[in-house]
PAMIDREN-970655 format. One record per residue (C-alpha): residue number from 1; x, y, z. Coordinates in steps of 0.1 Angstrom, whole numbers. Layout:
! PAMIDREN-970655
<marfi><nr>NUM</nr><x>X</x><y>Y</y><z>Z</z></marfi>
...
***
This chain:
! PAMIDREN-970655
<marfi><nr>1</nr><x>-175</x><y>-600</y><z>-167</z></marfi>
<marfi><nr>2</nr><x>-142</x><y>-591</y><z>-153</z></marfi>
<marfi><nr>3</nr><x>-139</x><y>-584</y><z>-116</z></marfi>
<marfi><nr>4</nr><x>-127</x><y>-549</y><z>-109</z></marfi>
<marfi><nr>5</nr><x>-93</x><y>-552</y><z>-91</z></marfi>
<marfi><nr>6</nr><x>-86</x><y>-535</y><z>-58</z></marfi>
<marfi><nr>7</nr><x>-61</x><y>-511</y><z>-74</z></marfi>
<marfi><nr>8</nr><x>-87</x><y>-501</y><z>-101</z></marfi>
<marfi><nr>9</nr><x>-112</x><y>-493</y><z>-73</z></marfi>
<marfi><nr>10</nr><x>-86</x><y>-471</y><z>-55</z></marfi>
<marfi><nr>11</nr><x>-77</x><y>-453</y><z>-88</z></marfi>
<marfi><nr>12</nr><x>-114</x><y>-446</y><z>-94</z></marfi>
<marfi><nr>13</nr><x>-118</x><y>-432</y><z>-59</z></marfi>
<marfi><nr>14</nr><x>-87</x><y>-411</y><z>-63</z></marfi>
<marfi><nr>15</nr><x>-99</x><y>-398</y><z>-97</z></marfi>
<marfi><nr>16</nr><x>-133</x><y>-390</y><z>-82</z></marfi>
<marfi><nr>17</nr><x>-117</x><y>-372</y><z>-53</z></marfi>
<marfi><nr>18</nr><x>-96</x><y>-350</y><z>-75</z></marfi>
<marfi><nr>19</nr><x>-125</x><y>-343</y><z>-98</z></marfi>
<marfi><nr>20</nr><x>-146</x><y>-330</y><z>-68</z></marfi>
<marfi><nr>21</nr><x>-116</x><y>-310</y><z>-56</z></marfi>
<marfi><nr>22</nr><x>-110</x><y>-293</y><z>-89</z></marfi>
<marfi><nr>23</nr><x>-147</x><y>-286</y><z>-92</z></marfi>
<marfi><nr>24</nr><x>-148</x><y>-270</y><z>-58</z></marfi>
<marfi><nr>25</nr><x>-118</x><y>-248</y><z>-67</z></marfi>
<marfi><nr>26</nr><x>-136</x><y>-237</y><z>-99</z></marfi>
<marfi><nr>27</nr><x>-167</x><y>-228</y><z>-79</z></marfi>
<marfi><nr>28</nr><x>-146</x><y>-209</y><z>-54</z></marfi>
<marfi><nr>29</nr><x>-131</x><y>-189</y><z>-83</z></marfi>
<marfi><nr>30</nr><x>-165</x><y>-181</y><z>-98</z></marfi>
<marfi><nr>31</nr><x>-183</x><y>-172</y><z>-66</z></marfi>
<marfi><nr>32</nr><x>-165</x><y>-138</y><z>-61</z></marfi>
<marfi><nr>33</nr><x>-173</x><y>-128</y><z>-96</z></marfi>
<marfi><nr>34</nr><x>-210</x><y>-137</y><z>-93</z></marfi>
<marfi><nr>35</nr><x>-211</x><y>-120</y><z>-59</z></marfi>
<marfi><nr>36</nr><x>-196</x><y>-88</y><z>-73</z></marfi>
<marfi><nr>37</nr><x>-220</x><y>-87</y><z>-103</z></marfi>
<marfi><nr>38</nr><x>-250</x><y>-95</y><z>-81</z></marfi>
<marfi><nr>39</nr><x>-241</x><y>-67</y><z>-57</z></marfi>
<marfi><nr>40</nr><x>-237</x><y>-42</y><z>-86</z></marfi>
<marfi><nr>41</nr><x>-270</x><y>-52</y><z>-102</z></marfi>
<marfi><nr>42</nr><x>-288</x><y>-51</y><z>-69</z></marfi>
<marfi><nr>43</nr><x>-274</x><y>-17</y><z>-58</z></marfi>
<marfi><nr>44</nr><x>-269</x><y>0</y><z>-92</z></marfi>
<marfi><nr>45</nr><x>-295</x><y>-16</y><z>-115</z></marfi>
<marfi><nr>46</nr><x>-322</x><y>8</y><z>-105</z></marfi>
<marfi><nr>47</nr><x>-304</x><y>38</y><z>-119</z></marfi>
<marfi><nr>48</nr><x>-297</x><y>23</y><z>-153</z></marfi>
<marfi><nr>49</nr><x>-319</x><y>39</y><z>-180</z></marfi>
<marfi><nr>50</nr><x>-316</x><y>54</y><z>-214</z></marfi>
<marfi><nr>51</nr><x>-313</x><y>89</y><z>-199</z></marfi>
<marfi><nr>52</nr><x>-285</x><y>77</y><z>-176</z></marfi>
<marfi><nr>53</nr><x>-266</x><y>62</y><z>-205</z></marfi>
<marfi><nr>54</nr><x>-271</x><y>91</y><z>-230</z></marfi>
<marfi><nr>55</nr><x>-271</x><y>123</y><z>-210</z></marfi>
<marfi><nr>56</nr><x>-245</x><y>145</y><z>-194</z></marfi>
<marfi><nr>57</nr><x>-238</x><y>148</y><z>-156</z></marfi>
<marfi><nr>58</nr><x>-257</x><y>176</y><z>-139</z></marfi>
<marfi><nr>59</nr><x>-259</x><y>192</y><z>-104</z></marfi>
<marfi><nr>60</nr><x>-222</x><y>188</y><z>-98</z></marfi>
<marfi><nr>61</nr><x>-222</x><y>152</y><z>-111</z></marfi>
<marfi><nr>62</nr><x>-247</x><y>141</y><z>-84</z></marfi>
<marfi><nr>63</nr><x>-274</x><y>136</y><z>-111</z></marfi>
<marfi><nr>64</nr><x>-278</x><y>132</y><z>-148</z></marfi>
<marfi><nr>65</nr><x>-260</x><y>106</y><z>-169</z></marfi>
<marfi><nr>66</nr><x>-225</x><y>93</y><z>-179</z></marfi>
<marfi><nr>67</nr><x>-225</x><y>96</y><z>-217</z></marfi>
<marfi><nr>68</nr><x>-193</x><y>118</y><z>-219</z></marfi>
<marfi><nr>69</nr><x>-175</x><y>92</y><z>-198</z></marfi>
<marfi><nr>70</nr><x>-187</x><y>63</y><z>-220</z></marfi>
<marfi><nr>71</nr><x>-177</x><y>82</y><z>-251</z></marfi>
<marfi><nr>72</nr><x>-143</x><y>91</y><z>-237</z></marfi>
<marfi><nr>73</nr><x>-136</x><y>55</y><z>-226</z></marfi>
<marfi><nr>74</nr><x>-143</x><y>43</y><z>-262</z></marfi>
<marfi><nr>75</nr><x>-119</x><y>69</y><z>-275</z></marfi>
<marfi><nr>76</nr><x>-91</x><y>60</y><z>-251</z></marfi>
<marfi><nr>77</nr><x>-94</x><y>22</y><z>-258</z></marfi>
<marfi><nr>78</nr><x>-97</x><y>26</y><z>-296</z></marfi>
<marfi><nr>79</nr><x>-66</x><y>48</y><z>-299</z></marfi>
<marfi><nr>80</nr><x>-46</x><y>26</y><z>-275</z></marfi>
<marfi><nr>81</nr><x>-55</x><y>-4</y><z>-296</z></marfi>
<marfi><nr>82</nr><x>-46</x><y>13</y><z>-329</z></marfi>
<marfi><nr>83</nr><x>-11</x><y>21</y><z>-314</z></marfi>
<marfi><nr>84</nr><x>-3</x><y>-10</y><z>-294</z></marfi>
<marfi><nr>85</nr><x>-16</x><y>-39</y><z>-316</z></marfi>
<marfi><nr>86</nr><x>5</x><y>-31</y><z>-348</z></marfi>
<marfi><nr>87</nr><x>36</x><y>-24</y><z>-327</z></marfi>
<marfi><nr>88</nr><x>31</x><y>-55</y><z>-305</z></marfi>
<marfi><nr>89</nr><x>24</x><y>-78</y><z>-334</z></marfi>
<marfi><nr>90</nr><x>54</x><y>-65</y><z>-353</z></marfi>
<marfi><nr>91</nr><x>77</x><y>-70</y><z>-323</z></marfi>
<marfi><nr>92</nr><x>63</x><y>-105</y><z>-318</z></marfi>
<marfi><nr>93</nr><x>70</x><y>-113</y><z>-355</z></marfi>
<marfi><nr>94</nr><x>106</x><y>-102</y><z>-351</z></marfi>
<marfi><nr>95</nr><x>111</x><y>-121</y><z>-319</z></marfi>
<marfi><nr>96</nr><x>94</x><y>-153</y><z>-332</z></marfi>
<marfi><nr>97</nr><x>105</x><y>-154</y><z>-369</z></marfi>
<marfi><nr>98</nr><x>136</x><y>-133</y><z>-374</z></marfi>
<marfi><nr>99</nr><x>155</x><y>-127</y><z>-341</z></marfi>
<marfi><nr>100</nr><x>185</x><y>-150</y><z>-335</z></marfi>
<marfi><nr>101</nr><x>191</x><y>-163</y><z>-300</z></marfi>
<marfi><nr>102</nr><x>218</x><y>-139</y><z>-288</z></marfi>
<marfi><nr>103</nr><x>224</x><y>-113</y><z>-261</z></marfi>
<marfi><nr>104</nr><x>203</x><y>-86</y><z>-279</z></marfi>
<marfi><nr>105</nr><x>172</x><y>-109</y><z>-280</z></marfi>
<marfi><nr>106</nr><x>176</x><y>-119</y><z>-244</z></marfi>
<marfi><nr>107</nr><x>178</x><y>-82</y><z>-234</z></marfi>
<marfi><nr>108</nr><x>146</x><y>-75</y><z>-254</z></marfi>
<marfi><nr>109</nr><x>128</x><y>-104</y><z>-237</z></marfi>
<marfi><nr>110</nr><x>140</x><y>-92</y><z>-203</z></marfi>
<marfi><nr>111</nr><x>128</x><y>-57</y><z>-210</z></marfi>
<marfi><nr>112</nr><x>93</x><y>-70</y><z>-220</z></marfi>
<marfi><nr>113</nr><x>91</x><y>-90</y><z>-188</z></marfi>
<marfi><nr>114</nr><x>101</x><y>-59</y><z>-167</z></marfi>
<marfi><nr>115</nr><x>77</x><y>-36</y><z>-186</z></marfi>
<marfi><nr>116</nr><x>49</x><y>-60</y><z>-177</z></marfi>
<marfi><nr>117</nr><x>57</x><y>-57</y><z>-140</z></marfi>
<marfi><nr>118</nr><x>59</x><y>-19</y><z>-138</z></marfi>
<marfi><nr>119</nr><x>31</x><y>-4</y><z>-117</z></marfi>
<marfi><nr>120</nr><x>5</x><y>17</y><z>-135</z></marfi>
<marfi><nr>121</nr><x>13</x><y>48</y><z>-115</z></marfi>
<marfi><nr>122</nr><x>49</x><y>46</y><z>-129</z></marfi>
<marfi><nr>123</nr><x>35</x><y>44</y><z>-164</z></marfi>
<marfi><nr>124</nr><x>14</x><y>74</y><z>-156</z></marfi>
<marfi><nr>125</nr><x>45</x><y>95</y><z>-146</z></marfi>
<marfi><nr>126</nr><x>63</x><y>83</y><z>-177</z></marfi>
<marfi><nr>127</nr><x>33</x><y>94</y><z>-198</z></marfi>
<marfi><nr>128</nr><x>34</x><y>128</y><z>-183</z></marfi>
<marfi><nr>129</nr><x>71</x><y>132</y><z>-189</z></marfi>
<marfi><nr>130</nr><x>72</x><y>117</y><z>-224</z></marfi>
<marfi><nr>131</nr><x>39</x><y>125</y><z>-241</z></marfi>
<marfi><nr>132</nr><x>24</x><y>154</y><z>-222</z></marfi>
<marfi><nr>133</nr><x>57</x><y>175</y><z>-217</z></marfi>
<marfi><nr>134</nr><x>84</x><y>162</y><z>-241</z></marfi>
<marfi><nr>135</nr><x>63</x><y>156</y><z>-272</z></marfi>
<marfi><nr>136</nr><x>40</x><y>185</y><z>-264</z></marfi>
<marfi><nr>137</nr><x>7</x><y>166</y><z>-267</z></marfi>
<marfi><nr>138</nr><x>-6</x><y>181</y><z>-235</z></marfi>
<marfi><nr>139</nr><x>-32</x><y>165</y><z>-214</z></marfi>
<marfi><nr>140</nr><x>-51</x><y>148</y><z>-242</z></marfi>
<marfi><nr>141</nr><x>-67</x><y>116</y><z>-254</z></marfi>
<marfi><nr>142</nr><x>-35</x><y>110</y><z>-275</z></marfi>
<marfi><nr>143</nr><x>-12</x><y>113</y><z>-245</z></marfi>
<marfi><nr>144</nr><x>-34</x><y>91</y><z>-223</z></marfi>
<marfi><nr>145</nr><x>-39</x><y>64</y><z>-250</z></marfi>
<marfi><nr>146</nr><x>-2</x><y>63</y><z>-258</z></marfi>
<marfi><nr>147</nr><x>4</x><y>57</y><z>-221</z></marfi>
<marfi><nr>148</nr><x>-21</x><y>30</y><z>-220</z></marfi>
<marfi><nr>149</nr><x>-6</x><y>15</y><z>-251</z></marfi>
<marfi><nr>150</nr><x>29</x><y>14</y><z>-236</z></marfi>
<marfi><nr>151</nr><x>15</x><y>-2</y><z>-204</z></marfi>
<marfi><nr>152</nr><x>-3</x><y>-30</y><z>-222</z></marfi>
<marfi><nr>153</nr><x>23</x><y>-36</y><z>-250</z></marfi>
<marfi><nr>154</nr><x>39</x><y>-66</y><z>-232</z></marfi>
<marfi><nr>155</nr><x>6</x><y>-84</y><z>-231</z></marfi>
<marfi><nr>156</nr><x>1</x><y>-81</y><z>-268</z></marfi>
<marfi><nr>157</nr><x>37</x><y>-90</y><z>-276</z></marfi>
<marfi><nr>158</nr><x>37</x><y>-122</y><z>-254</z></marfi>
<marfi><nr>159</nr><x>3</x><y>-134</y><z>-266</z></marfi>
<marfi><nr>160</nr><x>12</x><y>-128</y><z>-302</z></marfi>
<marfi><nr>161</nr><x>46</x><y>-144</y><z>-300</z></marfi>
<marfi><nr>162</nr><x>31</x><y>-176</y><z>-283</z></marfi>
<marfi><nr>163</nr><x>5</x><y>-177</y><z>-310</z></marfi>
<marfi><nr>164</nr><x>30</x><y>-174</y><z>-338</z></marfi>
<marfi><nr>165</nr><x>52</x><y>-201</y><z>-323</z></marfi>
<marfi><nr>166</nr><x>22</x><y>-224</y><z>-320</z></marfi>
<marfi><nr>167</nr><x>19</x><y>-226</y><z>-358</z></marfi>
<marfi><nr>168</nr><x>36</x><y>-258</y><z>-369</z></marfi>
<marfi><nr>169</nr><x>70</x><y>-256</y><z>-384</z></marfi>
<marfi><nr>170</nr><x>59</x><y>-279</y><z>-412</z></marfi>
<marfi><nr>171</nr><x>37</x><y>-250</y><z>-426</z></marfi>
<marfi><nr>172</nr><x>68</x><y>-228</y><z>-429</z></marfi>
<marfi><nr>173</nr><x>89</x><y>-256</y><z>-444</z></marfi>
<marfi><nr>174</nr><x>62</x><y>-263</y><z>-470</z></marfi>
<marfi><nr>175</nr><x>61</x><y>-227</y><z>-481</z></marfi>
<marfi><nr>176</nr><x>99</x><y>-224</y><z>-482</z></marfi>
<marfi><nr>177</nr><x>102</x><y>-255</y><z>-503</z></marfi>
<marfi><nr>178</nr><x>77</x><y>-239</y><z>-528</z></marfi>
<marfi><nr>179</nr><x>100</x><y>-209</y><z>-531</z></marfi>
<marfi><nr>180</nr><x>82</x><y>-185</y><z>-509</z></marfi>
<marfi><nr>181</nr><x>102</x><y>-159</y><z>-490</z></marfi>
<marfi><nr>182</nr><x>101</x><y>-156</y><z>-452</z></marfi>
<marfi><nr>183</nr><x>79</x><y>-126</y><z>-453</z></marfi>
<marfi><nr>184</nr><x>55</x><y>-142</y><z>-478</z></marfi>
<marfi><nr>185</nr><x>53</x><y>-172</y><z>-455</z></marfi>
<marfi><nr>186</nr><x>46</x><y>-150</y><z>-425</z></marfi>
<marfi><nr>187</nr><x>20</x><y>-129</y><z>-442</z></marfi>
<marfi><nr>188</nr><x>1</x><y>-156</y><z>-461</z></marfi>
<marfi><nr>189</nr><x>4</x><y>-186</y><z>-437</z></marfi>
<marfi><nr>190</nr><x>17</x><y>-179</y><z>-403</z></marfi>
<marfi><nr>191</nr><x>-3</x><y>-147</y><z>-394</z></marfi>
<marfi><nr>192</nr><x>-37</x><y>-161</y><z>-406</z></marfi>
<marfi><nr>193</nr><x>-32</x><y>-192</y><z>-385</z></marfi>
<marfi><nr>194</nr><x>-21</x><y>-171</y><z>-355</z></marfi>
<marfi><nr>195</nr><x>-48</x><y>-144</y><z>-356</z></marfi>
<marfi><nr>196</nr><x>-71</x><y>-162</y><z>-331</z></marfi>
<marfi><nr>197</nr><x>-43</x><y>-164</y><z>-305</z></marfi>
<marfi><nr>198</nr><x>-33</x><y>-127</y><z>-312</z></marfi>
<marfi><nr>199</nr><x>-69</x><y>-117</y><z>-303</z></marfi>
<marfi><nr>200</nr><x>-63</x><y>-132</y><z>-269</z></marfi>
<marfi><nr>201</nr><x>-38</x><y>-105</y><z>-262</z></marfi>
<marfi><nr>202</nr><x>-61</x><y>-79</y><z>-276</z></marfi>
<marfi><nr>203</nr><x>-89</x><y>-91</y><z>-253</z></marfi>
<marfi><nr>204</nr><x>-67</x><y>-88</y><z>-223</z></marfi>
<marfi><nr>205</nr><x>-56</x><y>-53</y><z>-234</z></marfi>
<marfi><nr>206</nr><x>-92</x><y>-41</y><z>-238</z></marfi>
<marfi><nr>207</nr><x>-100</x><y>-54</y><z>-202</z></marfi>
<marfi><nr>208</nr><x>-70</x><y>-36</y><z>-187</z></marfi>
<marfi><nr>209</nr><x>-72</x><y>-3</y><z>-206</z></marfi>
<marfi><nr>210</nr><x>-109</x><y>1</y><z>-200</z></marfi>
<marfi><nr>211</nr><x>-105</x><y>-1</y><z>-162</z></marfi>
<marfi><nr>212</nr><x>-72</x><y>18</y><z>-157</z></marfi>
<marfi><nr>213</nr><x>-74</x><y>51</y><z>-137</z></marfi>
<marfi><nr>214</nr><x>-39</x><y>62</y><z>-127</z></marfi>
<marfi><nr>215</nr><x>-24</x><y>64</y><z>-162</z></marfi>
<marfi><nr>216</nr><x>-52</x><y>85</y><z>-177</z></marfi>
<marfi><nr>217</nr><x>-57</x><y>107</y><z>-146</z></marfi>
<marfi><nr>218</nr><x>-25</x><y>125</y><z>-152</z></marfi>
<marfi><nr>219</nr><x>-23</x><y>124</y><z>-190</z></marfi>
<marfi><nr>220</nr><x>-57</x><y>131</y><z>-205</z></marfi>
<marfi><nr>221</nr><x>-88</x><y>123</y><z>-184</z></marfi>
<marfi><nr>222</nr><x>-108</x><y>152</y><z>-170</z></marfi>
<marfi><nr>223</nr><x>-127</x><y>156</y><z>-138</z></marfi>
<marfi><nr>224</nr><x>-157</x><y>170</y><z>-157</z></marfi>
<marfi><nr>225</nr><x>-162</x><y>184</y><z>-192</z></marfi>
<marfi><nr>226</nr><x>-194</x><y>199</y><z>-205</z></marfi>
<marfi><nr>227</nr><x>-187</x><y>189</y><z>-241</z></marfi>
<marfi><nr>228</nr><x>-175</x><y>158</y><z>-260</z></marfi>
<marfi><nr>229</nr><x>-140</x><y>157</y><z>-274</z></marfi>
<marfi><nr>230</nr><x>-136</x><y>166</y><z>-310</z></marfi>
<marfi><nr>231</nr><x>-101</x><y>152</y><z>-316</z></marfi>
<marfi><nr>232</nr><x>-73</x><y>132</y><z>-300</z></marfi>
<marfi><nr>233</nr><x>-58</x><y>164</y><z>-288</z></marfi>
<marfi><nr>234</nr><x>-88</x><y>172</y><z>-265</z></marfi>
<marfi><nr>235</nr><x>-93</x><y>160</y><z>-229</z></marfi>
<marfi><nr>236</nr><x>-121</x><y>136</y><z>-222</z></marfi>
<marfi><nr>237</nr><x>-140</x><y>121</y><z>-193</z></marfi>
<marfi><nr>238</nr><x>-136</x><y>83</y><z>-187</z></marfi>
<marfi><nr>239</nr><x>-157</x><y>58</y><z>-168</z></marfi>
<marfi><nr>240</nr><x>-129</x><y>46</y><z>-145</z></marfi>
<marfi><nr>241</nr><x>-120</x><y>81</y><z>-134</z></marfi>
<marfi><nr>242</nr><x>-156</x><y>92</y><z>-132</z></marfi>
<marfi><nr>243</nr><x>-163</x><y>62</y><z>-108</z></marfi>
<marfi><nr>244</nr><x>-134</x><y>73</y><z>-86</z></marfi>
<marfi><nr>245</nr><x>-145</x><y>109</y><z>-86</z></marfi>
<marfi><nr>246</nr><x>-182</x><y>102</y><z>-77</z></marfi>
<marfi><nr>247</nr><x>-172</x><y>76</y><z>-51</z></marfi>
<marfi><nr>248</nr><x>-146</x><y>97</y><z>-32</z></marfi>
<marfi><nr>249</nr><x>-146</x><y>134</y><z>-43</z></marfi>
<marfi><nr>250</nr><x>-182</x><y>145</y><z>-48</z></marfi>
<marfi><nr>251</nr><x>-204</x><y>150</y><z>-18</z></marfi>
<marfi><nr>252</nr><x>-241</x><y>143</y><z>-19</z></marfi>
<marfi><nr>253</nr><x>-239</x><y>116</y><z>-45</z></marfi>
<marfi><nr>254</nr><x>-269</x><y>91</y><z>-45</z></marfi>
<marfi><nr>255</nr><x>-259</x><y>57</y><z>-32</z></marfi>
<marfi><nr>256</nr><x>-269</x><y>39</y><z>-64</z></marfi>
<marfi><nr>257</nr><x>-249</x><y>62</y><z>-87</z></marfi>
<marfi><nr>258</nr><x>-214</x><y>48</y><z>-81</z></marfi>
<marfi><nr>259</nr><x>-228</x><y>13</y><z>-84</z></marfi>
<marfi><nr>260</nr><x>-245</x><y>22</y><z>-116</z></marfi>
<marfi><nr>261</nr><x>-213</x><y>36</y><z>-131</z></marfi>
<marfi><nr>262</nr><x>-194</x><y>5</y><z>-120</z></marfi>
<marfi><nr>263</nr><x>-221</x><y>-17</y><z>-136</z></marfi>
<marfi><nr>264</nr><x>-218</x><y>1</y><z>-169</z></marfi>
<marfi><nr>265</nr><x>-180</x><y>-1</y><z>-168</z></marfi>
<marfi><nr>266</nr><x>-181</x><y>-39</y><z>-163</z></marfi>
<marfi><nr>267</nr><x>-208</x><y>-42</y><z>-189</z></marfi>
<marfi><nr>268</nr><x>-187</x><y>-24</y><z>-215</z></marfi>
<marfi><nr>269</nr><x>-157</x><y>-47</y><z>-207</z></marfi>
<marfi><nr>270</nr><x>-179</x><y>-78</y><z>-211</z></marfi>
<marfi><nr>271</nr><x>-194</x><y>-66</y><z>-243</z></marfi>
<marfi><nr>272</nr><x>-161</x><y>-57</y><z>-259</z></marfi>
<marfi><nr>273</nr><x>-146</x><y>-90</y><z>-247</z></marfi>
<marfi><nr>274</nr><x>-176</x><y>-110</y><z>-259</z></marfi>
<marfi><nr>275</nr><x>-173</x><y>-95</y><z>-294</z></marfi>
<marfi><nr>276</nr><x>-136</x><y>-103</y><z>-295</z></marfi>
<marfi><nr>277</nr><x>-141</x><y>-138</y><z>-282</z></marfi>
<marfi><nr>278</nr><x>-168</x><y>-145</y><z>-307</z></marfi>
<marfi><nr>279</nr><x>-146</x><y>-133</y><z>-336</z></marfi>
<marfi><nr>280</nr><x>-117</x><y>-154</y><z>-322</z></marfi>
<marfi><nr>281</nr><x>-140</x><y>-185</y><z>-321</z></marfi>
<marfi><nr>282</nr><x>-150</x><y>-178</y><z>-357</z></marfi>
<marfi><nr>283</nr><x>-114</x><y>-177</y><z>-368</z></marfi>
<marfi><nr>284</nr><x>-105</x><y>-208</y><z>-349</z></marfi>
<marfi><nr>285</nr><x>-134</x><y>-226</y><z>-366</z></marfi>
<marfi><nr>286</nr><x>-118</x><y>-219</y><z>-400</z></marfi>
<marfi><nr>287</nr><x>-85</x><y>-236</y><z>-390</z></marfi>
<marfi><nr>288</nr><x>-76</x><y>-268</y><z>-408</z></marfi>
<marfi><nr>289</nr><x>-54</x><y>-281</y><z>-381</z></marfi>
***
C-alpha cells in the first residue's frame, strides 16, 4: 500500500471543496425555478380543468377558459418558426461554409450581434412600421409572427453556425476527395450531422416567442376575440398578452385565474421544448462520431 502524500491529501480536499461549491451554485440556480413552479401550481392549479383549457373567456374575461389564447399562441409560434428557421439556417450555412473572412462578413456578424441585443419593444415598433403599415399586412398573425421571427433570428443563426462548424473538417475533405460539390457535401453530410445542434436554436426560439408580449401587442394580438382566427391575416388572442390583460387591465378577476394562465403558458413551453429535446437526443444517438 502506498502512503498518500500530503500534497495529494490537499488536492483531494480542494477538489471536494470545489465540488461542494459547484453543487451549491447549481442548487441555487434551480431553487427559483422550483419556487416559481410550486407557487403557480399552488395558486393556479385549482382552476385547471378541461373546461378552462377548451372554452372561451366569459363575463368580461373574469370567467370561462383560455382556448382562443392557446390556439393563437400555437399559430404565432408555428408561423414564426416557419419563417425564421429556414432563413436562419440558410444564413448560417453561408457564414459557415461559403463566406470569406472579409469586411462584409464582419459587418454581417456585427449586425447579428446587434440584432440580438435590441429590446423587444423596439422590434415591436419595427414590426408596426414594416409589416403592419409598409407591407399592408395590418394587425394580423402574419405581422406578429414576422416580428417574432426577426427578433429571434440571431439565436437561430448563431446556434446553427456553431453546430455546422462543429462538424469535423475531415468529413468535408472526404466528400470533396470523392468528387462531391460543396453543396452536395453540405446537404448530405454537414447538415445531417448538425441538425441536433440546430434544434438547440429552435428550442430557444420557441421559449422566447411563446412568452413575448410587446412585439405581438402592437402587431397582431387582440385584447379579446369571440372567434378563432381563420387565416394568418386575422388577429388572434395569445397567452402572454392574455396574462398581462387579466393581471392588470380587467377588474374583478378571480385570484387563481392569472396564476392558472401563467401555469398553462409555462406548461406549453415545457411541452414544446421537451418534444424538441427528445427529437434532438434521438438525432444525437444516430451520430457515428
